[in-house]
C-alpha positions as CSV (number, residue, x, y, z in Angstrom):
1,M,90.7,60.4,96.3
2,T,93.1,62.2,98.5
3,H,91.7,64.5,101.3
4,L,93.4,67.7,101.7
5,P,90.9,69.7,104.1
6,Y,93.3,72.0,105.7
7,A,95.0,73.0,102.2
8,A,91.2,73.5,101.0
9,L,90.4,75.5,103.9
10,V,93.6,77.8,103.5
11,T,92.5,78.3,100.1
12,L,89.2,79.4,100.9
13,L,90.5,82.0,103.4
14,V,92.8,83.1,100.7
15,V,89.8,83.9,98.4
16,A,87.8,85.4,101.3
17,L,91.1,87.8,102.0
18,T,91.5,88.7,98.4
19,F,87.5,89.3,98.5
20,W,87.9,91.9,101.4
21,T,90.8,93.6,100.1
22,S,88.7,94.3,96.6
23,I,85.8,95.8,98.8
24,L,88.4,98.0,100.5
25,V,89.3,99.3,97.1
26,G,86.0,99.5,95.8
27,K,85.0,101.4,99.1
28,A,87.9,103.8,98.6
29,R,87.3,104.3,95.0
30,Y,83.7,105.5,95.7
31,K,84.6,107.7,98.8
32,Y,88.0,109.2,97.6
33,E,86.2,109.5,93.8
34,V,88.5,107.6,91.8
35,K,86.9,107.0,88.6
36,A,87.6,103.5,87.0
37,P,90.1,102.6,85.3
38,A,92.2,105.1,87.5
39,T,94.6,103.0,89.5
40,T,95.8,105.9,91.4
41,G,94.5,108.7,92.9
42,H,94.1,109.6,96.4
43,E,96.6,108.7,98.8
44,M,94.0,106.5,100.9
45,F,92.7,104.8,97.7
46,D,96.4,104.1,96.5
47,R,97.2,102.3,99.9
48,A,94.0,100.3,99.5
49,Y,95.0,99.2,96.1
50,R,98.4,98.5,96.9
51,V,97.0,96.0,100.1
52,Q,94.9,94.5,97.2
53,M,97.8,94.1,94.7
54,N,100.1,93.1,97.2
55,T,98.0,90.5,98.4
56,I,97.2,88.9,95.0
57,E,100.9,88.8,94.1
58,S,101.6,87.1,97.2
59,A,98.8,84.5,96.9
60,L,99.7,83.6,93.6
61,L,103.2,82.4,95.0
62,L,101.6,80.9,98.1
63,L,98.8,78.6,96.6
64,P,101.0,76.3,94.2
65,A,103.6,75.8,97.0
66,L,100.7,75.3,99.5
67,W,99.2,72.4,97.4
68,I,102.3,70.9,96.5
69,Y,103.3,70.7,100.0
70,A,100.0,69.4,101.2
71,A,100.1,66.6,98.6
72,F,103.8,65.4,98.8
73,I,104.8,66.4,102.7
74,G,101.5,66.8,104.7
75,D,98.3,68.5,104.8
76,P,98.5,69.9,108.3
77,G,101.8,71.6,107.8
78,A,100.5,73.0,104.8
79,G,97.5,74.4,106.8
80,V,99.5,75.8,109.5
81,A,101.9,77.6,106.9
82,G,99.0,78.8,105.3
83,L,97.2,80.1,108.1
84,I,100.1,82.1,109.4
85,W,100.3,83.7,105.8
86,V,96.6,84.8,106.1
87,I,97.2,86.1,109.5
88,A,100.2,87.8,108.5
89,R,98.7,89.4,105.2
90,I,95.5,90.7,107.6
91,V,98.2,92.4,109.8
92,Y,100.3,94.0,107.0
93,G,97.0,95.2,105.2
94,I,95.7,96.8,108.4
95,D,99.2,98.3,109.1
96,Y,99.5,99.7,105.4
97,L,96.1,101.2,105.4
98,K,97.1,102.9,108.9
99,D,100.7,103.9,107.6
100,P,102.8,102.2,105.0
101,A,106.0,103.7,106.6
102,K,105.2,101.4,109.6
103,R,103.9,98.6,108.3
104,G,106.4,96.1,109.4
105,R,106.7,94.5,112.8
106,D,109.8,94.5,114.7
107,L,110.4,90.8,114.5
108,T,114.2,91.2,115.7
109,L,115.3,88.5,118.3
110,H,117.4,89.7,121.2
111,F,119.8,87.1,122.7
């Protein structure tokens, strides 16, 4: 049996992150009185919902790639890449909830 602890840990972090975004949507739905099954309403609800959906959409690409990388190239590298993804999604979510227009970080390299 092959052990891939870093890929497994990152997968659990992705599950926790998607759970966190679900909680944010639920709280926003209640706070801004957006009745189910509506997926639009108050702007702050819409932001929380987009963070959740963007995270899920992105996770669908990440997870298979993470496990394939871990199995065929190396678990530590997959773990580092996955952890970077999780941190980036958290930063993205916080920024998007504050102001969607300013969600990107300036990562321009100046030489």
